[in-house]
DSSP file (Angstrom, degrees, kcal/mol; ACC not computed):
  #  RESIDUE AA STRUCTURE BP1 BP2  ACC     N-H-->O    O-->H-N    N-H-->O    O-->H-N    TCO  KAPPA ALPHA  PHI   PSI    X-CA   Y-CA   Z-CA
    1    1 A M              0   0    0      0, 0.0     2,-0.1     0, 0.0     0, 0.0   0.000 360.0 360.0 360.0 146.4   31.4  -63.7    5.9
    2    2 A S     >  -     0   0    0      1,-0.1     4,-1.9     4,-0.0     5,-0.2  -0.403 360.0-105.9 -85.6 168.4   28.9  -65.8    7.7
    3    3 A G  H  > S+     0   0    0      1,-0.2     4,-2.1     2,-0.2     5,-0.1   0.842 119.3  53.0 -62.4 -36.0   25.1  -65.7    7.0
    4    4 A N  H  > S+     0   0    0      2,-0.2     4,-2.2     1,-0.2    -1,-0.2   0.884 107.8  50.6 -68.6 -38.0   24.4  -63.8   10.3
    5    5 A N  H  > S+     0   0    0      2,-0.2     4,-2.5     1,-0.2    -2,-0.2   0.886 110.6  49.6 -66.7 -38.4   27.0  -61.1    9.4
    6    6 A R  H  X S+     0   0    0     -4,-1.9     4,-3.1     2,-0.2     5,-0.2   0.921 111.0  49.3 -65.4 -42.7   25.4  -60.6    5.9
    7    7 A R  H  X S+     0   0    0     -4,-2.1     4,-2.6     2,-0.2    -2,-0.2   0.902 112.9  47.2 -63.3 -40.3   21.9  -60.3    7.4
    8    8 A T  H  X S+     0   0    0     -4,-2.2     4,-2.6     2,-0.2    -1,-0.2   0.898 113.3  48.7 -66.2 -41.8   23.2  -57.7    9.9
    9    9 A L  H  X S+     0   0    0     -4,-2.5     4,-2.2     2,-0.2    -2,-0.2   0.928 114.3  45.0 -64.5 -45.1   25.0  -55.8    7.2
   10   10 A N  H  X S+     0   0    0     -4,-3.1     4,-2.5     2,-0.2    -2,-0.2   0.893 114.2  49.2 -65.3 -40.9   21.9  -55.9    4.9
   11   11 A T  H  X S+     0   0    0     -4,-2.6     4,-2.5    -5,-0.2    -2,-0.2   0.915 112.2  48.4 -65.7 -42.6   19.6  -54.9    7.8
   12   12 A G  H  X S+     0   0    0     -4,-2.6     4,-2.2     2,-0.2    -2,-0.2   0.891 111.9  49.6 -63.5 -40.2   21.9  -52.0    8.8
   13   13 A F  H  X S+     0   0    0     -4,-2.2     4,-2.5     2,-0.2    -2,-0.2   0.930 112.2  47.1 -64.1 -46.2   22.1  -50.9    5.2
   14   14 A V  H  X S+     0   0    0     -4,-2.5     4,-2.7     2,-0.2     5,-0.2   0.907 112.7  49.4 -63.6 -43.1   18.3  -50.9    4.8
   15   15 A V  H  X S+     0   0    0     -4,-2.5     4,-2.4     2,-0.2    -1,-0.2   0.903 111.8  49.3 -63.7 -41.1   17.8  -49.1    8.1
   16   16 A T  H  X S+     0   0    0     -4,-2.2     4,-2.5     2,-0.2    -2,-0.2   0.927 112.5  46.7 -64.1 -45.7   20.3  -46.4    7.1
   17   17 A V  H  X S+     0   0    0     -4,-2.5     4,-2.5     2,-0.2    -2,-0.2   0.921 114.1  47.7 -63.7 -44.7   18.7  -45.9    3.7
   18   18 A L  H  X S+     0   0    0     -4,-2.7     4,-2.4     2,-0.2    -1,-0.2   0.899 111.5  51.2 -63.5 -39.7   15.2  -45.7    5.3
   19   19 A G  H  X S+     0   0    0     -4,-2.4     4,-2.3    -5,-0.2    -2,-0.2   0.923 111.5  46.8 -63.0 -44.3   16.5  -43.3    7.9
   20   20 A L  H  X S+     0   0    0     -4,-2.5     4,-2.9     2,-0.2     5,-0.3   0.901 111.3  52.1 -63.5 -40.9   18.0  -41.0    5.3
   21   21 A A  H  X S+     0   0    0     -4,-2.5     4,-2.3     1,-0.2    -2,-0.2   0.911 111.5  46.5 -62.7 -42.2   14.9  -41.2    3.2
   22   22 A L  H  X S+     0   0    0     -4,-2.4     4,-1.0     2,-0.2    -1,-0.2   0.900 113.3  49.4 -66.4 -39.7   12.8  -40.1    6.2
   23   23 A F  H  < S+     0   0    0     -4,-2.3     4,-0.4     2,-0.2     3,-0.4   0.933 114.3  43.9 -64.7 -46.6   15.2  -37.4    7.1
   24   24 A V  H >< S+     0   0    0     -4,-2.9     3,-0.8     1,-0.2     4,-0.3   0.893 117.2  46.4 -66.3 -40.1   15.3  -35.9    3.5
   25   25 A G  H >X S+     0   0    0     -4,-2.3     4,-1.8    -5,-0.3     3,-0.8   0.633  92.4  81.3 -77.2 -13.3   11.5  -36.3    3.1
   26   26 A S  H 3X S+     0   0    0     -4,-1.0     4,-2.7    -3,-0.4    -1,-0.2   0.746  77.5  70.3 -67.9 -21.8   10.8  -34.7    6.5
   27   27 A G  H <4 S+     0   0    0     -3,-0.8     4,-0.3    -4,-0.4    -1,-0.2   0.899 108.0  36.1 -60.0 -39.4   11.2  -31.2    5.1
   28   28 A T  H X4 S+     0   0    0     -3,-0.8     3,-0.6    -4,-0.3    -2,-0.2   0.871 116.2  54.2 -77.6 -39.7    8.0  -31.7    3.2
   29   29 A A  H 3< S+     0   0    0     -4,-1.8    -2,-0.2     1,-0.2    -3,-0.2   0.853 116.9  35.1 -66.4 -35.7    6.3  -33.7    5.9
   30   30 A F  T 3< S+     0   0    0     -4,-2.7    -1,-0.2    -5,-0.1    -2,-0.2   0.347  91.0 114.5-103.6   6.6    6.9  -31.1    8.7
   31   31 A A    <   -     0   0    0     -3,-0.6     2,-0.3    -4,-0.3    -3,-0.0  -0.384  66.5-117.9 -73.0 154.5    6.5  -27.9    6.6
   32   32 A H        -     0   0    0      1,-0.1     2,-0.1    -2,-0.1    -1,-0.1  -0.645  26.0-138.7 -91.0 153.3    3.6  -25.5    7.3
   33   33 A G        -     0   0    0     -2,-0.3     2,-0.3     1,-0.0    -1,-0.1  -0.344   8.5-128.0 -99.3-177.4    1.0  -24.8    4.6
   34   34 A V        +     0   0    0     -2,-0.1     2,-0.3     2,-0.0    -1,-0.0  -0.867  30.6 154.5-128.0 163.7   -0.8  -21.7    3.6
   35   35 A G        -     0   0    0     -2,-0.3     2,-0.3     2,-0.0     0, 0.0  -0.926  24.3-133.1-166.6-171.5   -4.4  -20.8    3.2
   36   36 A Y        -     0   0    0     -2,-0.3     2,-0.3     2,-0.0    -2,-0.0  -0.970   7.4-162.8-152.8 163.7   -7.0  -18.0    3.1
   37   37 A R        -     0   0    0     -2,-0.3     2,-0.4     2,-0.0    -2,-0.0  -0.984  26.9-114.9-148.6 148.9  -10.4  -17.2    4.5
   38   38 A R        -     0   0    0     -2,-0.3     2,-0.3     2,-0.0    -2,-0.0  -0.721  31.1-147.0 -86.5 131.2  -12.9  -14.6    3.6
   39   39 A L        -     0   0    0     -2,-0.4    -1,-0.0     2,-0.1    -2,-0.0  -0.739  12.8-145.4 -99.7 147.1  -13.5  -12.1    6.3
   40   40 A G        +     0   0    0     -2,-0.3     2,-0.2     2,-0.1    -1,-0.1   0.064  59.8 126.0 -94.4  24.5  -16.9  -10.4    7.0
   41   41 A M        -     0   0    0      1,-0.1     2,-0.3    46,-0.0    -2,-0.1  -0.499  64.8-110.2 -86.7 153.6  -15.2   -7.2    8.0
   42   42 A S        -     0   0    0     75,-0.3     2,-0.3    74,-0.3    -1,-0.1  -0.643  33.3-159.1 -83.1 136.2  -16.0   -3.8    6.4
   43   43 A A        -     0   0    0     -2,-0.3     2,-0.5    44,-0.2    44,-0.2  -0.824  14.3-131.8-113.6 153.5  -13.3   -2.2    4.2
   44   44 A V  E     -A   86   0A   0     42,-3.2    42,-2.0    -2,-0.3     2,-0.4  -0.909  26.0-171.2-100.5 129.4  -12.7    1.3    3.1
   45   45 A A  E     +A   85   0A   0     -2,-0.5     2,-0.3    40,-0.2    40,-0.2  -0.989   5.2 179.4-126.5 130.3  -12.2    1.7   -0.6
   46   46 A L  E     -A   84   0A   0     38,-2.9    38,-2.5    -2,-0.4     2,-0.5  -0.920  18.4-144.3-126.9 152.1  -11.0    4.9   -2.3
   47   47 A E  E     -A   83   0A   0     -2,-0.3     2,-0.4    36,-0.2    36,-0.2  -0.978  14.6-160.3-118.5 127.0  -10.3    5.8   -5.9
   48   48 A F        +     0   0    0     34,-2.9     8,-2.3    -2,-0.5     2,-0.3  -0.864  18.2 163.1-109.6 140.9   -7.5    8.2   -6.7
   49   49 A F  B     -B   55   0B   0     -2,-0.4     6,-0.2     6,-0.3     2,-0.1  -0.967  35.2-105.4-151.7 162.7   -7.2   10.1  -10.0
   50   50 A Y    >   -     0   0    0      4,-3.1     3,-2.0    -2,-0.3    82,-0.1  -0.368  44.3 -99.8 -83.3 168.4   -5.5   13.0  -11.8
   51   51 A S  T 3  S+     0   0    0      1,-0.3    -1,-0.1     2,-0.1    82,-0.0   0.715 123.7  62.5 -63.4 -19.5   -7.4   16.3  -12.6
   52   52 A T  T 3  S-     0   0    0      2,-0.1    -1,-0.3    80,-0.0     3,-0.1   0.577 119.9-110.1 -79.4  -9.5   -7.7   15.0  -16.2
   53   53 A G  S <  S+     0   0    0     -3,-2.0     2,-0.1     1,-0.4    -2,-0.1   0.243  74.5 137.6  97.0 -12.0   -9.8   12.1  -14.9
   54   54 A E        -     0   0    0      1,-0.1    -4,-3.1    -5,-0.1    -1,-0.4  -0.454  58.5-111.9 -68.1 137.8   -7.1    9.5  -15.6
   55   55 A S  B     -B   49   0B   0     -6,-0.2     2,-1.6    -2,-0.1    -6,-0.3  -0.359  14.6-123.0 -71.6 150.5   -6.7    7.0  -12.7
   56   56 A M    >   -     0   0    0     -8,-2.3     3,-0.8    25,-0.2    22,-0.2  -0.508  47.6-175.6 -87.3  65.6   -3.6    7.0  -10.6
   57   57 A A  T 3   -     0   0    0     -2,-1.6    23,-0.2     1,-0.2    22,-0.1  -0.389  56.8  -0.7 -72.0 139.1   -3.0    3.3  -11.5
   58   58 A Y  T 3  S+     0   0    0     21,-1.2     2,-0.3    20,-0.5    -1,-0.2   0.840  93.1 145.0  54.5  42.5   -0.2    1.3   -9.9
   59   59 A Q    <   -     0   0    0     -3,-0.8    19,-2.5    20,-0.2    -1,-0.2  -0.737  59.7 -83.9-107.7 158.8    1.1    4.2   -7.8
   60   60 A N  E     -CD  77  99C   0     39,-1.2    39,-2.4    -2,-0.3     2,-0.4  -0.394  50.7-172.7 -63.3 128.5    2.6    4.1   -4.3
   61   61 A A  E     -CD  76  98C   0     15,-3.1    15,-2.1    37,-0.2     2,-0.4  -0.975   9.6-176.7-128.4 139.6    0.0    4.1   -1.7
   62   62 A R  E     -CD  75  97C   0     35,-2.6    35,-2.8    -2,-0.4     2,-0.5  -0.998  10.9-156.9-136.3 141.4    0.2    4.4    2.1
   63   63 A V  E     -CD  74  96C   0     11,-2.8    10,-3.1    -2,-0.4    11,-1.6  -0.971  10.2-159.4-117.9 129.2   -2.4    4.2    4.8
   64   64 A Y  E     -CD  72  95C   0     31,-3.3    31,-2.0    -2,-0.5     8,-0.1  -0.933  12.0-136.1-114.0 131.0   -1.8    5.9    8.2
   65   65 A S        -     0   0    0      3,-0.6     3,-0.3     6,-0.5    29,-0.1  -0.419  19.6-121.5 -78.7 153.7   -3.7    4.9   11.3
   66   66 A P  S    S+     0   0    0      0, 0.0     3,-0.3     0, 0.0    -1,-0.1   0.774 112.2  63.5 -63.6 -24.2   -5.0    7.4   13.8
   67   67 A K  S    S+     0   0    0      1,-0.3     2,-0.4     2,-0.1    25,-0.0   0.884 120.1  13.8 -67.9 -39.9   -2.9    5.6   16.4
   68   68 A D        -     0   0    0     -3,-0.3    -3,-0.6     3,-0.2    -1,-0.3  -0.873  60.9-175.0-143.3 104.5    0.4    6.5   14.7
   69   69 A G  S    S+     0   0    0     -2,-0.4    -1,-0.1    -3,-0.3     3,-0.1   0.529  84.0  50.2 -78.7  -6.0    0.5    9.1   12.0
   70   70 A K  S    S+     0   0    0      1,-0.1     2,-0.4     2,-0.1    -1,-0.2   0.843 100.9  59.3 -99.9 -43.2    4.1    8.6   11.2
   71   71 A A  S    S-     0   0    0     -6,-0.1    -6,-0.5     1,-0.0    -3,-0.2  -0.748  90.3-119.7 -88.8 131.6    4.5    4.8   10.7
   72   72 A F  E     -C   64   0C   0     -2,-0.4    -8,-0.3    -8,-0.1     3,-0.1  -0.449  11.1-153.6 -77.4 145.8    2.2    3.5    8.0
   73   73 A F  E    S+     0   0C   0    -10,-3.1     2,-0.3     1,-0.3    -9,-0.2   0.806  82.7   3.1 -79.6 -35.9   -0.5    1.0    8.7
   74   74 A Q  E     -C   63   0C   0    -11,-1.6   -11,-2.8     2,-0.0     2,-0.3  -0.991  65.7-175.6-152.2 145.0   -0.4   -0.4    5.2
   75   75 A S  E     +C   62   0C   0     -2,-0.3     2,-0.3   -13,-0.2   -13,-0.2  -0.978  27.7 100.9-142.1 158.0    1.6    0.2    2.1
   76   76 A G  E     -C   61   0C   0    -15,-2.1   -15,-3.1    -2,-0.3     2,-0.3  -0.960  64.3 -51.4 167.4-150.3    1.5   -1.0   -1.5
   77   77 A L  E     -C   60   0C   0     -2,-0.3   -17,-0.2   -17,-0.2     2,-0.1  -0.899  45.5-113.3-118.4 148.5    0.3    0.1   -4.9
   78   78 A S        -     0   0    0    -19,-2.5   -20,-0.5    -2,-0.3     6,-0.2  -0.383  44.0-110.0 -67.4 160.4   -3.0    1.3   -6.1
   79   79 A D    >   -     0   0    0      4,-2.0     3,-2.1   -22,-0.1   -21,-1.2  -0.084  43.0 -74.6 -84.9-170.0   -4.7   -1.1   -8.5
   80   80 A E  T 3  S+     0   0    0      1,-0.3   -23,-0.2   -23,-0.2   -25,-0.1   0.751 134.1  45.2 -57.2 -27.3   -5.4   -0.7  -12.2
   81   81 A F  T 3  S-     0   0    0    -25,-0.1    -1,-0.3     2,-0.1   -25,-0.2   0.235 121.7-101.6-104.0  12.6   -8.2    1.8  -11.5
   82   82 A G  S <  S+     0   0    0     -3,-2.1   -34,-2.9     1,-0.2     2,-0.3   0.700  73.0 150.2  77.7  19.4   -6.3    3.9   -8.9
   83   83 A R  E     -A   47   0A   0    -36,-0.2    -4,-2.0   -28,-0.0     2,-0.4  -0.634  27.0-174.0 -92.8 145.3   -8.1    2.2   -6.0
   84   84 A V  E     -A   46   0A   0    -38,-2.5   -38,-2.9    -2,-0.3     2,-0.3  -0.999   7.9-179.5-131.9 133.5   -6.8    1.7   -2.5
   85   85 A S  E     +A   45   0A   0     -2,-0.4     2,-0.3   -40,-0.2   -40,-0.2  -0.969   5.3 167.6-134.8 153.8   -8.6   -0.3    0.1
   86   86 A F  E     -A   44   0A   0    -42,-2.0   -42,-3.2    -2,-0.3    -2,-0.0  -0.978  33.6-122.6-156.2 160.9   -7.9   -1.2    3.7
   87   87 A V        -     0   0    0     -2,-0.3   -44,-0.2   -44,-0.2     2,-0.1  -0.925  31.0-144.0-111.3 106.5   -9.7   -2.7    6.7
   88   88 A P        -     0   0    0      0, 0.0   -46,-0.1     0, 0.0     3,-0.1  -0.390  13.8-168.7 -71.4 147.3   -9.5   -0.2    9.7
   89   89 A N        +     0   0    0      1,-0.1     2,-0.3    -2,-0.1   -24,-0.0   0.507  69.2  34.8-112.7  -8.9   -9.1   -1.7   13.1
   90   90 A I  S    S-     0   0    0      2,-0.0    -1,-0.1    27,-0.0     2,-0.1  -0.963  83.1-105.3-140.6 159.7   -9.8    1.4   15.3
   91   91 A Q        +     0   0    0     -2,-0.3     2,-0.3    -3,-0.1    22,-0.2  -0.435  69.0  71.1 -80.5 159.3  -12.0    4.5   15.0
   92   92 A G  E    S- E   0 112C   0     20,-2.7    20,-3.0    -2,-0.1     2,-0.7  -0.822  87.8 -31.7 132.5-170.7  -10.6    7.9   14.2
   93   93 A D  E     - E   0 111C   0     -2,-0.3     2,-0.4    18,-0.2    18,-0.2  -0.771  53.3-163.5 -91.0 115.3   -9.2    9.8   11.2
   94   94 A W  E     - E   0 110C   0     16,-3.3    16,-3.0    -2,-0.7     2,-0.5  -0.822   7.4-147.4 -98.3 134.3   -7.3    7.6    8.8
   95   95 A R  E     -DE  64 109C   0    -31,-2.0   -31,-3.3    -2,-0.4     2,-0.5  -0.902  12.4-171.0-108.4 128.7   -4.9    9.3    6.3
   96   96 A I  E     -DE  63 108C   0     12,-3.0    12,-2.6    -2,-0.5     2,-0.4  -0.976   4.6-174.2-121.5 127.1   -4.5    7.7    2.8
   97   97 A M  E     -DE  62 107C   0    -35,-2.8   -35,-2.6    -2,-0.5     2,-0.4  -0.971   9.5-172.8-125.9 136.2   -1.8    9.1    0.5
   98   98 A V  E     +DE  61 106C   0      8,-2.7     8,-2.7    -2,-0.4     2,-0.4  -0.997  12.7 176.9-125.9 129.0   -1.1    8.1   -3.2
   99   99 A K  E     -DE  60 105C   0    -39,-2.4   -39,-1.2    -2,-0.4     6,-0.2  -0.993  14.2-151.4-135.7 136.4    2.0    9.5   -4.8
  100  100 A D    >   -     0   0    0      4,-2.0     3,-1.4    -2,-0.4   -41,-0.1  -0.463  36.3 -99.8 -99.0 177.3    3.5    8.9   -8.3
  101  101 A E  T 3  S+     0   0    0      1,-0.3    -1,-0.1    -2,-0.2   -42,-0.0   0.685 119.3  60.4 -71.3 -18.3    7.1    9.1   -9.4
  102  102 A E  T 3  S-     0   0    0      2,-0.1    -1,-0.3    32,-0.0    -3,-0.0   0.487 122.1-101.9 -87.0  -3.2    6.7   12.6  -10.8
  103  103 A G    <   +     0   0    0     -3,-1.4    32,-1.5     1,-0.3     2,-0.2   0.434  69.7 149.3  98.9  -0.5    5.7   14.0   -7.4
  104  104 A H        -     0   0    0     30,-0.2    -4,-2.0    28,-0.1     2,-0.4  -0.493  26.7-168.7 -65.4 135.2    1.9   14.2   -7.9
  105  105 A L  E     -EF  99 131C   0     26,-0.7    26,-1.6    28,-0.4     2,-0.4  -0.993  16.1-175.9-133.9 129.2    0.3   13.6   -4.5
  106  106 A A  E     -EF  98 130C   0     -8,-2.7    -8,-2.7    -2,-0.4     2,-0.4  -0.977  10.6-175.1-121.0 139.2   -3.3   12.9   -3.5
  107  107 A E  E     -EF  97 129C   0     22,-2.6    22,-1.4    -2,-0.4     2,-0.4  -0.994   6.8-175.6-137.2 139.8   -4.3   12.7    0.1
  108  108 A A  E     -EF  96 128C   0    -12,-2.6   -12,-3.0    -2,-0.4     2,-0.5  -0.982  13.4-152.8-132.0 145.9   -7.6   11.8    1.8
  109  109 A V  E     -EF  95 127C   0     18,-2.7    17,-1.4    -2,-0.4    18,-1.2  -0.983  16.7-168.7-118.7 120.6   -8.6   11.8    5.4
  110  110 A I  E     -EF  94 125C   0    -16,-3.0   -16,-3.3    -2,-0.5     2,-0.6  -0.927  14.7-141.5-114.2 128.8  -11.4    9.3    6.2
  111  111 A T  E     -EF  93 124C   0     13,-3.2    13,-1.7    -2,-0.5     2,-0.5  -0.806  16.7-163.2 -91.6 120.4  -13.2    9.3    9.6
  112  112 A V  E     -E   92   0C   0    -20,-3.0   -20,-2.7    -2,-0.6     2,-0.2  -0.902   6.6-154.8-105.3 127.7  -14.0    5.8   10.7
  113  113 A T     >  -     0   0    0     -2,-0.5     4,-1.7     9,-0.4     5,-0.1  -0.551  28.6-113.9 -97.0 164.0  -16.6    5.4   13.5
  114  114 A E  H  > S+     0   0    0      1,-0.2     4,-2.0     2,-0.2     5,-0.2   0.867 118.2  58.8 -62.3 -36.2  -17.0    2.6   16.0
  115  115 A E  H  4>S+     0   0    0      1,-0.2     5,-3.0     2,-0.2     6,-0.8   0.886 103.4  51.8 -61.1 -38.9  -20.3    1.7   14.2
  116  116 A F  H >45S+     0   0    0      4,-0.3     3,-1.1     6,-0.2   -74,-0.3   0.924 108.4  50.2 -63.6 -44.1  -18.4    1.2   11.0
  117  117 A I  H 3<5S+     0   0    0     -4,-1.7   -75,-0.3     1,-0.3    -1,-0.2   0.870 110.0  51.0 -62.5 -36.2  -15.9   -1.2   12.6
  118  118 A L  T 3<5S-     0   0    0     -4,-2.0    -1,-0.3    -5,-0.1    -2,-0.2   0.545 123.1-108.8 -78.9  -6.4  -18.8   -3.1   14.1
  119  119 A G  T < 5S+     0   0    0     -3,-1.1    -3,-0.2    -4,-0.5    -2,-0.1   0.570  97.1  88.7  96.5   9.9  -20.4   -3.3   10.6
  120  120 A S  S   <S+     0   0    0     -5,-3.0    -4,-0.3    -6,-0.2     2,-0.2   0.333  75.0  64.4-122.6   9.1  -23.3   -1.0   11.0
  121  121 A G        -     0   0    0     -6,-0.8     2,-0.3    -8,-0.1    -2,-0.0  -0.687  66.5-120.6-127.7 179.3  -22.0    2.4   10.0
  122  122 A E        -     0   0    0     -2,-0.2    -9,-0.4   -10,-0.0     2,-0.3  -0.762  21.4-125.6-113.9 160.3  -20.5    4.5    7.2
  123  123 A V        -     0   0    0     -2,-0.3     2,-0.4   -11,-0.1   -11,-0.2  -0.746  22.6-149.7 -99.6 157.1  -17.2    6.3    6.9
  124  124 A S  E     -F  111   0C   0    -13,-1.7   -13,-3.2    -2,-0.3     2,-0.9  -0.974  15.0-125.5-129.1 145.8  -17.1   10.0    6.0
  125  125 A A  E     -F  110   0C   0     -2,-0.4   -15,-0.2   -15,-0.2     3,-0.2  -0.782  23.2-177.4 -88.7 107.5  -14.5   11.9    4.1
  126  126 A E  E    S-     0   0C   0    -17,-1.4     2,-0.4    -2,-0.9    -1,-0.2   0.958  75.1  -3.0 -66.6 -51.9  -13.5   14.8    6.4
  127  127 A T  E     -F  109   0C   0    -18,-1.2   -18,-2.7    -3,-0.2     2,-0.4  -0.995  56.3-171.3-140.2 145.9  -11.1   16.2    3.8
  128  128 A A  E     +F  108   0C   0     -2,-0.4     2,-0.5   -20,-0.2   -20,-0.2  -0.807  21.4 169.4-136.4  94.4  -10.2   15.0    0.4
  129  129 A A  E     +F  107   0C   0    -22,-1.4   -22,-2.6    -2,-0.4     2,-0.3  -0.904   3.7 157.0-111.7 133.0   -7.3   17.2   -0.9
  130  130 A G  E     -F  106   0C   0     -2,-0.5     2,-0.4   -24,-0.2   -24,-0.2  -0.982  21.5-158.5-149.5 161.0   -5.3   16.3   -4.0
  131  131 A S  E     -F  105   0C   0    -26,-1.6   -26,-0.7    -2,-0.3     4,-0.1  -0.997  14.9-163.1-143.1 136.0   -3.2   18.0   -6.5
  132  132 A S  S    S+     0   0    0     -2,-0.4   -28,-0.1   -28,-0.1    -1,-0.1   0.411  72.6  94.3 -95.9   1.9   -2.3   17.0  -10.0
  133  133 A I  S    S-     0   0    0    -28,-0.1   -28,-0.4   -30,-0.1     5,-0.2  -0.810  89.4-107.9 -90.2 129.6    0.6   19.5  -10.0
  134  134 A P    >>  -     0   0    0      0, 0.0     3,-2.3     0, 0.0     4,-0.7  -0.213  42.5 -92.1 -56.3 145.9    3.9   17.9   -8.9
  135  135 A M  T 34 S+     0   0    0    -32,-1.5   -31,-0.0     1,-0.3    -4,-0.0  -0.354 119.0  23.0 -58.1 135.8    5.0   18.9   -5.4
  136  136 A G  T 3> S+     0   0    0     -3,-0.1     4,-1.3   -33,-0.0    -1,-0.3   0.039 102.9  91.5  91.1 -26.9    7.3   21.9   -5.8
  137  137 A G  H <> S+     0   0    0     -3,-2.3     4,-2.5     1,-0.2     5,-0.2   0.801  76.7  62.2 -69.5 -29.7    5.6   22.7   -9.1
  138  138 A E  H  X S+     0   0    0     -4,-0.7     4,-2.4     1,-0.2    -1,-0.2   0.899 102.5  49.8 -63.3 -40.5    3.1   24.9   -7.4
  139  139 A L  H  > S+     0   0    0      2,-0.2     4,-2.5     1,-0.2    -1,-0.2   0.908 110.5  50.3 -64.2 -42.2    5.9   27.3   -6.2
  140  140 A L  H  X S+     0   0    0     -4,-1.3     4,-2.6     2,-0.2    -2,-0.2   0.923 110.9  48.6 -62.0 -45.4    7.3   27.4   -9.8
  141  141 A I  H  X S+     0   0    0     -4,-2.5     4,-2.4     1,-0.2    -2,-0.2   0.922 112.3  48.3 -62.2 -43.9    3.9   28.3  -11.2
  142  142 A R  H  X S+     0   0    0     -4,-2.4     4,-2.4     2,-0.2    -1,-0.2   0.898 111.2  50.8 -63.8 -39.7    3.3   31.0   -8.6
  143  143 A A  H  X S+     0   0    0     -4,-2.5     4,-2.5     2,-0.2    -2,-0.2   0.925 110.9  48.4 -63.7 -44.1    6.8   32.4   -9.3
  144  144 A L  H  X S+     0   0    0     -4,-2.6     4,-2.4     1,-0.2    -2,-0.2   0.897 111.6  49.5 -63.7 -40.0    6.2   32.5  -13.0
  145  145 A L  H  X S+     0   0    0     -4,-2.4     4,-2.4     2,-0.2    -1,-0.2   0.903 110.6  50.9 -64.4 -40.3    2.8   34.2  -12.5
  146  146 A G  H  X S+     0   0    0     -4,-2.4     4,-2.2     2,-0.2    -2,-0.2   0.921 111.2  47.0 -62.9 -44.4    4.4   36.8  -10.2
  147  147 A V  H  X S+     0   0    0     -4,-2.5     4,-2.5     2,-0.2    -1,-0.2   0.901 111.4  52.5 -63.0 -41.1    7.2   37.6  -12.8
  148  148 A S  H  X S+     0   0    0     -4,-2.4     4,-2.4     1,-0.2    -2,-0.2   0.912 108.5  49.8 -62.2 -42.7    4.5   37.8  -15.5
  149  149 A V  H  X S+     0   0    0     -4,-2.4     4,-2.4     2,-0.2    -1,-0.2   0.922 110.6  50.4 -62.2 -43.5    2.5   40.3  -13.4
  150  150 A L  H  X S+     0   0    0     -4,-2.2     4,-2.6     1,-0.2    -2,-0.2   0.916 110.9  48.5 -61.9 -43.5    5.6   42.4  -12.8
  151  151 A F  H  X S+     0   0    0     -4,-2.5     4,-2.6     1,-0.2    -1,-0.2   0.904 111.5  50.1 -63.1 -40.6    6.4   42.5  -16.5
  152  152 A N  H  X S+     0   0    0     -4,-2.4     4,-2.2     2,-0.2    -2,-0.2   0.897 111.6  47.8 -65.2 -39.9    2.8   43.5  -17.4
  153  153 A I  H  X S+     0   0    0     -4,-2.4     4,-2.7     2,-0.2     5,-0.2   0.928 112.8  48.8 -65.7 -43.6    2.9   46.3  -14.8
  154  154 A A  H  X S+     0   0    0     -4,-2.6     4,-2.4     1,-0.2    -2,-0.2   0.908 111.9  49.2 -62.5 -41.4    6.3   47.5  -16.1
  155  155 A A  H  X S+     0   0    0     -4,-2.6     4,-2.0     2,-0.2    -1,-0.2   0.903 112.2  48.2 -64.7 -40.6    5.0   47.4  -19.7
  156  156 A F  H  X S+     0   0    0     -4,-2.2     4,-1.9     2,-0.2    -2,-0.2   0.929 112.7  47.5 -65.9 -45.2    1.8   49.3  -18.7
  157  157 A V  H  X S+     0   0    0     -4,-2.7     4,-1.1     1,-0.2    -2,-0.2   0.907 112.4  50.0 -62.5 -42.8    3.8   52.0  -16.8
  158  158 A R  H  < S+     0   0    0     -4,-2.4     3,-0.3     1,-0.2    -1,-0.2   0.883 110.4  49.7 -63.8 -39.5    6.3   52.4  -19.7
  159  159 A K  H  < S+     0   0    0     -4,-2.0    -1,-0.2     1,-0.2    -2,-0.2   0.871 110.0  51.2 -68.6 -36.0    3.4   52.8  -22.2
  160  160 A C  H  <        0   0    0     -4,-1.9    -1,-0.2     1,-0.2    -2,-0.2   0.685 360.0 360.0 -76.1 -17.7    1.7   55.4  -20.1
  161  161 A T     <        0   0    0     -4,-1.1    -1,-0.2    -3,-0.3    -2,-0.2   0.438 360.0 360.0 -99.2 360.0    4.9   57.6  -19.7
């Protein structure tokens, strides 16, 4: 091979290697990053707990917007202390539900005003209804109480006759 052919071969090899290096490294070079920023927006924070006072820690939580009561606005888990927080974007009645695997369900409806969204108002709890009895358990308890009342009436009637 002549000197010019070697130089062309070496130059072509170097260009190819540099091109491959740029191509392989471009995944990092052109990737997007991540970040965060602190917002000055007002958040609603609620704490959910059982009738015993124990927090509903790490339980399924859903927040429903006044705009759409069927599709949830936010979902996740309550924190270690049974707290759920969210930043409302419109005024109205927001529904927050926390449910555990045993069927215990706590629900709150919070009224968010336009003043609150603008940063100068408070939210109010329209209703805060919760139950530490598993769903469906209330019917069982009522049925057992009804049967107990019937047995007591039958026992009383039998004793009197």
